[in-house]
C-alpha positions as CSV (number, residue, x, y, z in Angstrom):
1,X,-35.2,-19.5,-17.7
2,X,-32.2,-19.4,-20.0
3,X,-29.9,-16.6,-19.2
4,X,-29.5,-13.6,-21.2
5,X,-27.1,-13.6,-24.3
6,X,-25.2,-10.3,-22.3
7,X,-24.6,-12.7,-19.2
8,X,-23.0,-15.6,-21.6
9,X,-21.0,-12.8,-23.2
10,X,-19.7,-11.7,-19.8
11,X,-18.8,-15.1,-18.5
12,X,-17.2,-15.8,-21.6
13,X,-15.2,-12.4,-21.5
14,X,-14.6,-13.3,-17.7
15,X,-13.4,-16.7,-18.8
16,X,-10.8,-15.4,-21.5
17,X,-9.5,-13.0,-19.0
18,X,-9.0,-15.5,-16.3
19,X,-7.3,-18.3,-18.9
20,X,-5.3,-15.8,-21.0
21,X,-3.8,-13.3,-19.0
22,X,-0.4,-14.4,-18.2
23,X,2.0,-12.0,-16.3
24,X,4.9,-14.7,-15.5
25,X,5.5,-16.6,-12.8
26,X,4.0,-16.5,-8.9
27,X,6.9,-14.7,-7.9
28,X,6.4,-11.6,-9.7
29,X,3.9,-10.9,-7.0
30,X,6.6,-11.1,-4.2
31,X,7.4,-8.1,-2.2
32,X,9.3,-5.4,-4.4
33,X,12.5,-4.1,-3.9
34,X,14.6,-1.1,-4.7
35,X,16.3,-2.6,-7.8
36,X,13.9,-3.6,-9.8
37,X,13.3,-3.3,-13.6
38,X,12.4,-0.4,-15.7
39,X,8.7,0.0,-15.6
40,X,7.4,3.4,-17.9
41,X,7.2,3.7,-21.5
42,X,9.6,6.3,-22.4
43,X,6.9,8.5,-23.9
44,X,5.8,8.9,-20.3
45,X,9.1,8.9,-18.4
46,X,10.4,12.2,-17.7
47,X,13.5,12.9,-19.5
48,X,17.3,14.2,-18.7
49,X,18.2,17.5,-20.3
50,X,20.7,17.4,-23.3
51,X,23.0,19.8,-22.4
52,X,24.5,19.5,-18.4
53,X,22.7,15.9,-18.3
54,X,20.8,17.4,-15.3
55,X,17.3,15.7,-14.8
56,X,14.4,17.7,-15.6
57,X,12.4,18.7,-12.2
58,X,9.5,16.3,-11.5
59,X,6.8,18.9,-11.1
60,X,4.0,17.4,-8.5
61,X,0.7,18.3,-7.3
62,X,-0.6,17.1,-3.9
63,X,-4.5,16.4,-3.5
64,X,-5.1,16.7,0.4
65,X,-3.5,19.2,3.0
66,X,-4.1,17.6,6.0
67,X,-1.9,15.7,8.2
68,X,-0.6,13.3,5.8
69,X,-0.5,15.5,2.9
70,X,1.6,18.0,5.1
71,X,4.0,15.2,5.8
72,X,4.4,14.6,2.3
73,X,4.8,18.2,1.6
74,X,7.5,18.5,3.9
75,X,9.2,15.2,2.2
76,X,8.9,16.7,-1.3
77,X,10.3,19.8,-0.3
78,X,13.5,17.8,1.0
79,X,13.9,15.6,-2.2
80,X,16.1,16.6,-4.7
81,X,14.9,17.4,-8.2
82,X,11.3,17.4,-7.2
83,X,9.0,20.7,-7.5
84,X,5.2,20.8,-5.8
85,X,3.5,23.3,-8.2
86,X,-0.3,22.9,-6.9
87,X,-1.8,21.6,-3.8
88,X,-5.4,21.3,-3.3
89,X,-7.8,20.9,-0.4
90,X,-11.8,20.7,0.1
91,X,-11.3,23.7,2.7
92,X,-9.4,26.3,0.7
93,X,-7.9,27.8,3.7
94,X,-5.8,24.7,4.3
95,X,-4.6,24.6,0.8
96,X,-3.4,28.4,0.9
97,X,-1.6,27.9,4.1
98,X,0.2,24.6,2.7
99,X,1.3,26.8,-0.4
100,X,2.6,29.7,1.4
101,X,4.3,27.3,3.8
102,X,6.0,25.2,1.3
103,X,6.5,27.7,-1.3
104,X,4.0,26.1,-3.8
105,X,2.6,28.6,-6.6
106,X,-0.9,27.2,-6.9
107,X,-3.5,26.1,-4.8
108,X,-7.3,25.2,-5.0
109,X,-10.2,23.4,-3.3
110,X,-10.8,21.1,-6.6
111,X,-8.8,18.0,-6.5
112,X,-9.5,17.6,-10.6
113,X,-7.7,21.2,-11.1
114,X,-4.6,19.2,-9.8
115,X,-5.2,16.0,-12.0
116,X,-5.8,18.0,-14.9
117,X,-3.1,20.5,-14.5
118,X,-1.1,20.3,-18.0
119,X,2.2,21.3,-15.9
120,X,1.8,18.3,-13.4
121,X,4.0,15.2,-14.3
122,X,2.9,13.0,-11.1
123,X,0.2,13.3,-8.3
124,X,0.2,12.6,-4.7
125,X,-2.9,11.2,-3.5
126,X,-3.0,12.2,0.2
127,X,-7.2,12.6,0.4
128,X,-9.5,10.7,2.7
129,X,-9.5,6.9,1.6
130,X,-12.7,6.9,0.1
131,X,-11.7,9.1,-2.6
132,X,-8.5,7.4,-3.4
133,X,-9.8,4.8,-6.2
134,X,-12.0,7.9,-7.9
135,X,-8.6,10.1,-8.0
136,X,-6.5,7.0,-9.1
137,X,-8.6,6.4,-12.1
138,X,-8.8,10.0,-12.8
139,X,-5.2,10.6,-12.8
140,X,-4.8,7.5,-15.2
141,X,-7.2,9.2,-17.4
142,X,-5.2,12.1,-17.6
143,X,-1.9,10.4,-18.0
144,X,-0.8,11.3,-14.4
145,X,1.8,9.3,-12.6
146,X,0.3,8.6,-9.2
147,X,1.7,7.9,-5.7
148,X,-1.1,7.0,-3.5
149,X,-1.4,6.7,0.5
150,X,-2.6,3.3,1.6
151,X,-5.3,2.0,0.9
152,X,-6.1,2.5,-3.0
153,X,-9.6,1.8,-2.0
154,X,-12.0,0.4,0.7
155,X,-12.7,-2.7,-1.0
156,X,-11.0,-5.2,-3.1
157,X,-13.1,-4.9,-6.3
158,X,-12.2,-0.9,-6.4
159,X,-8.7,-2.0,-5.6
160,X,-8.4,-4.2,-8.8
161,X,-10.4,-1.5,-11.1
162,X,-7.7,1.3,-10.1
163,X,-4.6,-0.6,-10.3
164,X,-5.8,-1.7,-13.8
165,X,-6.7,1.9,-14.7
166,X,-3.1,3.0,-14.2
167,X,-1.9,-0.1,-15.9
168,X,-3.9,-0.1,-18.8
169,X,-3.1,4.2,-19.3
170,X,0.8,3.1,-18.9
171,X,1.0,5.2,-15.7
172,X,3.0,4.6,-12.6
173,X,1.1,3.6,-9.5
174,X,3.1,3.7,-6.1
175,X,1.3,2.9,-2.7
176,X,2.3,4.6,0.5
177,X,3.8,1.8,2.7
178,X,6.3,4.1,4.2
179,X,7.9,1.5,6.6
180,X,9.6,-0.5,3.8
181,X,11.7,2.9,3.6
182,X,12.5,3.1,7.2
183,X,16.2,2.5,7.9
184,X,15.7,0.0,11.0
185,X,13.3,-2.2,8.8
186,X,15.3,-2.1,6.1
187,X,18.6,-3.4,7.9
188,X,16.3,-6.4,9.2
189,X,15.6,-6.9,5.4
190,X,18.9,-6.9,4.5
191,X,20.2,-9.4,7.0
192,X,17.6,-11.8,6.2
193,X,18.4,-11.4,2.5
194,X,22.5,-11.7,3.4
195,X,21.5,-14.8,5.4
196,X,23.5,-13.2,8.6
197,X,20.8,-14.8,10.8
198,X,20.2,-18.0,8.4
199,X,16.5,-18.9,7.4
200,X,13.7,-17.0,8.8
201,X,11.8,-19.2,11.3
202,X,9.7,-16.5,13.3
203,X,8.9,-13.1,12.4
204,X,7.4,-10.7,15.1
205,X,6.4,-7.1,14.8
206,X,4.2,-4.4,16.9
207,X,2.8,-1.2,16.9
208,X,1.5,0.7,19.7
209,X,0.3,4.3,19.5
210,X,0.8,6.7,22.4
211,X,-2.8,7.2,23.0
212,X,-6.2,6.0,21.3
213,X,-7.5,8.2,18.6
214,X,-10.9,10.1,19.1
215,X,-14.3,8.0,18.8
216,X,-15.0,9.8,15.7
217,X,-12.2,8.5,13.6
218,X,-12.5,5.0,14.9
219,X,-16.2,4.9,13.7
220,X,-16.4,4.0,10.1
221,X,-12.4,3.7,9.7
222,X,-12.6,0.4,9.1
223,X,-11.3,-1.3,12.2
224,X,-8.2,-1.9,13.7
225,X,-6.7,-4.2,11.1
226,X,-7.4,-2.1,8.3
227,X,-6.5,1.3,9.6
228,X,-3.8,0.3,11.8
229,X,-2.5,-3.4,11.6
230,X,-2.2,-3.1,8.1
231,X,1.2,-1.7,7.8
232,X,2.4,-4.6,10.2
233,X,0.7,-7.3,8.0
234,X,2.4,-5.9,5.2
235,X,6.0,-5.9,6.8
236,X,5.8,-9.3,7.7
237,X,5.3,-9.9,4.0
238,X,8.3,-7.7,3.1
239,X,10.6,-9.5,5.4
240,X,9.3,-13.0,4.6
241,X,9.8,-12.1,0.9
242,X,6.9,-14.8,0.2
243,X,3.1,-14.2,-0.2
244,X,1.5,-15.5,3.0
245,X,-0.9,-18.4,3.0
246,X,-3.5,-17.9,5.8
247,X,-4.5,-15.7,9.1
248,X,-5.4,-16.1,12.8
249,X,-6.5,-12.8,14.2
250,X,-8.0,-12.1,17.7
251,X,-9.3,-8.5,19.2
252,X,-10.3,-6.9,22.0
253,X,-10.9,-3.5,23.9
254,X,-8.8,-2.5,26.9
255,X,-8.2,1.2,26.7
256,X,-11.1,2.8,25.3
257,X,-14.6,1.3,26.6
258,X,-16.5,4.1,24.4
259,X,-15.6,2.3,21.2
260,X,-17.4,-1.2,22.1
261,X,-20.6,0.0,20.9
262,X,-19.1,0.1,17.2
263,X,-19.6,-2.7,14.7
264,X,-16.6,-5.6,14.2
265,X,-13.2,-4.8,14.5
266,X,-13.8,-1.0,15.2
267,X,-14.7,-2.2,18.5
268,X,-11.2,-3.2,19.2
269,X,-8.3,-1.4,20.4
270,X,-5.7,-4.2,20.7
271,X,-5.3,-7.0,18.2
272,X,-3.1,-10.1,17.4
273,X,-2.4,-11.6,14.3
274,X,-0.5,-14.9,13.3
275,X,0.2,-15.1,9.8
276,X,1.6,-18.4,7.8
277,X,4.3,-18.1,5.1
278,X,5.4,-21.0,2.9
279,X,8.3,-23.3,4.3
280,X,6.9,-23.1,7.8
281,X,7.6,-19.4,8.7
282,X,5.3,-18.1,11.2
283,X,4.9,-14.0,11.6
284,X,3.0,-12.7,14.6
285,X,1.6,-9.3,15.1
286,X,0.5,-7.2,17.9
287,X,-1.2,-3.7,18.1
288,X,-2.8,-1.5,20.6
289,X,-4.0,2.1,20.3
290,X,-2.3,3.0,23.6
291,X,1.3,2.7,25.1
292,X,2.1,4.6,28.2
293,X,5.8,4.7,27.1
294,X,5.4,6.2,23.7
295,X,5.5,5.2,19.9
296,X,6.4,1.8,20.1
297,X,7.4,0.2,16.4
298,X,9.6,-2.6,16.5
299,X,10.2,-5.7,14.2
300,X,12.4,-9.0,15.4
301,X,13.3,-12.0,12.9
302,X,14.5,-15.3,14.5
303,X,16.6,-17.3,12.3
304,X,18.6,-20.7,12.2
305,X,21.7,-18.6,12.9
306,X,20.8,-16.0,15.0
307,X,18.2,-13.3,15.8
308,X,17.9,-9.6,14.5
309,X,16.0,-6.9,16.2
310,X,15.2,-3.1,16.0
311,X,14.6,-1.0,19.1
312,X,12.5,2.3,18.8
313,X,13.8,5.4,17.5
314,X,14.6,8.6,19.8
315,X,15.2,12.0,19.3
316,X,18.9,11.9,20.7
317,X,21.0,9.3,22.3
318,X,21.4,10.7,25.7
319,X,21.0,8.4,28.7
320,X,20.5,9.4,32.5
321,X,22.3,7.3,35.1
322,X,21.0,7.5,38.8
323,X,20.6,5.4,41.5
324,X,16.9,4.6,40.9
325,X,17.0,4.7,37.2
326,X,19.1,4.0,34.2
327,X,18.0,4.5,30.8
328,X,17.1,7.1,27.8
329,X,16.7,10.5,28.7
330,X,13.5,11.2,26.8
331,X,10.4,9.0,25.4
332,X,10.8,7.7,21.7
333,X,9.2,9.6,18.9
334,X,5.5,10.6,19.9
335,X,4.1,10.0,16.7
336,X,4.1,8.8,13.1
337,X,4.9,12.1,12.1
338,X,8.5,12.3,13.5
339,X,9.1,8.5,14.0
340,X,8.9,7.9,10.0
341,X,9.7,11.5,8.6
342,X,12.9,10.3,7.2
343,X,11.2,7.0,5.7
344,X,8.5,9.6,4.0
345,X,11.7,11.4,2.4
346,X,13.2,8.1,1.2
347,X,9.4,6.9,-0.4
348,X,9.2,10.2,-2.0
349,X,12.9,10.3,-3.4
350,X,12.4,6.7,-4.5
351,X,9.0,7.4,-6.5
352,X,10.5,10.5,-8.2
353,X,13.5,8.5,-9.0
354,X,11.3,5.9,-10.7
355,X,9.7,8.6,-12.8
356,X,12.9,10.4,-14.3
357,X,15.0,7.0,-14.4
358,X,12.1,5.0,-15.9
359,X,12.6,2.3,-13.2
360,X,9.9,0.1,-11.5
361,X,8.3,1.8,-8.4
362,X,9.3,0.0,-5.1
363,X,6.0,-0.4,-3.6
364,X,3.5,-1.3,-6.8
365,X,-0.3,-1.6,-6.9
366,X,-0.1,-5.4,-6.4
367,X,1.7,-4.5,-3.1
368,X,-1.3,-2.3,-2.0
369,X,-3.8,-4.9,-3.0
370,X,-2.0,-7.8,-1.1
371,X,-2.1,-5.5,2.2
372,X,-5.7,-5.0,2.0
373,X,-6.4,-8.6,1.2
374,X,-4.3,-9.6,4.5
375,X,-6.2,-6.9,6.6
376,X,-9.5,-8.1,5.4
377,X,-8.8,-11.7,5.8
378,X,-7.6,-10.8,9.7
379,X,-11.0,-8.8,10.2
380,X,-12.9,-11.8,8.7
381,X,-10.8,-14.1,11.1
382,X,-11.7,-12.1,14.3
383,X,-14.9,-11.9,13.1
384,X,-15.3,-15.8,12.9
385,X,-12.9,-17.3,15.1
386,X,-11.1,-19.2,12.6
387,X,-8.1,-19.7,10.4
388,X,-8.8,-17.7,7.0
389,X,-7.1,-18.5,4.1
390,X,-6.0,-15.4,1.9
391,X,-7.7,-16.9,-1.0
392,X,-11.1,-17.1,0.6
393,X,-10.8,-13.0,0.4
394,X,-9.4,-13.3,-3.4
395,X,-12.2,-15.3,-4.8
396,X,-15.0,-12.4,-3.9
397,X,-13.9,-10.7,-6.9
398,X,-15.6,-10.8,-10.1
399,X,-14.2,-9.1,-13.0
400,X,-16.3,-8.5,-16.2
401,X,-13.5,-6.4,-17.5
402,X,-10.2,-5.2,-16.3
403,X,-11.9,-2.1,-14.9
404,X,-15.2,-3.3,-14.2
405,X,-15.1,-5.7,-11.0
406,X,-17.8,-6.6,-8.5
407,X,-17.9,-8.6,-4.9
408,X,-19.8,-11.1,-6.5
409,X,-18.2,-14.6,-5.2
410,X,-21.1,-15.1,-2.9
411,X,-23.6,-15.2,-5.5
412,X,-25.3,-18.3,-6.9
413,X,-25.5,-16.5,-10.2
414,X,-21.8,-17.6,-11.2
415,X,-20.7,-20.5,-11.5
416,X,-17.6,-21.7,-9.4
417,X,-15.4,-21.9,-12.3
418,X,-15.7,-18.2,-12.9
419,X,-14.1,-17.2,-9.4
420,X,-11.2,-15.6,-11.2
421,X,-8.4,-16.5,-8.4
422,X,-7.7,-19.3,-5.7
423,X,-4.5,-17.8,-4.3
424,X,-2.5,-14.6,-3.6
425,X,0.0,-16.0,-6.3
426,X,-2.7,-16.0,-8.9
427,X,-3.8,-12.2,-8.9
428,X,-2.4,-12.0,-12.4
429,X,-6.0,-13.2,-13.6
430,X,-7.7,-10.0,-12.3
431,X,-5.0,-7.5,-12.5
432,X,-3.7,-6.2,-15.8
433,X,0.2,-6.3,-16.5
434,X,2.1,-3.4,-15.5
435,X,4.3,-1.4,-18.4
436,X,7.2,-3.2,-17.1
437,X,5.6,-6.8,-17.5
438,X,4.0,-5.6,-20.9
439,X,7.3,-4.6,-22.2
440,X,8.2,-8.4,-22.0
441,X,5.2,-10.0,-22.8
442,X,3.2,-7.8,-24.7
443,X,0.5,-5.6,-24.2
444,X,-3.0,-6.7,-22.3
445,X,-5.0,-5.3,-25.2
446,X,-2.6,-7.2,-27.8
447,X,-2.9,-10.2,-26.0
448,X,-6.9,-9.9,-25.7
449,X,-7.5,-9.5,-29.2
450,X,-5.4,-12.5,-30.2
451,X,-7.5,-14.2,-27.8
452,X,-11.1,-13.0,-29.9
453,X,-9.7,-12.9,-33.3
454,X,-7.8,-16.2,-33.4
């Protein structure tokens, strides 16, 4: 039976997208740094005042006044040149308490009131993960720059749609991967870039929480790779400075036996990953939901000329010396709220700086997308007991247009040739160029019109 003409049109459109959206070399998608080129058009960039040279304050709204929203509000209050003017939370009492605590003038139970507020320049999305994609798209439609906690969405298709919505609207999108802003991990990154330890051979990270989360938190949370190991997987990419090739992951349950009845990697409280990078560099990640000695967050890089490693962060430097004990007087910081507070502040400042100075954000939508790809590949590897190439995850996405994507790669309806990408370095085939890239090569729509009418 012949296929309908609408299908042929969709396949042709996808083929055009796959063939002609050119963003530059694969290195464009390597982990970004603080000194990236300018990004947002002048019409959307916040301007400096003309009389004194002082910058206009960045007026922001925060969606979500739960644990992470409160952390960001605290960071925003410490960042210079930033003013929170409205907060929202479905439980209005939480929004009201947050507004009183941080001196915010307006609060609401409706996230859309934050997004549509004409005074708001940028929106911090700190809501539950399942709302992120729709709220990002709404921000883009209203011309608001976006800071969003990871993940952008819970599947790749929605993630691509949300990124493309921002890029087509010409607004900035920064993803909250706060460990990239931690001074300890930044020092390791600097040592690699400055060749202090030579060329990297092995990268190691570990994340171990002080105690396991409640059963209800783990249930439906996407599993240990998506809700915990994703930060470490991203950190290996950040330190390697390369896009990964494949992953091997295993998981098990040792701490909280009550979660063993949950599906997939939700039943794991302990997991280990090996990630292969170009040039034979391997990265090893281990995560566990309980550490008897406090919040354990460390990284190590072995190079051809030496090794650099981080220690945990303590509330003070005091040590006790006795005949039966020598060591730190106190335990490491007990959880991410205290351990990474400085990183949250630096992250917030970096986003606000990119808004005011019209510079590129240091953690892009692509960084968030690749972190998700890595965690999904780890989940697949643990489930199937084999090495998984990251291209296997990316090939699941089919886009009929930049903001209409589906997980259709396993469908026999689409020929092999119309699966849009074969590796992480080819994500430009499904992601519209961001504003900075469009400045260099012309807008996506201009390119697409040229394809159609030529």
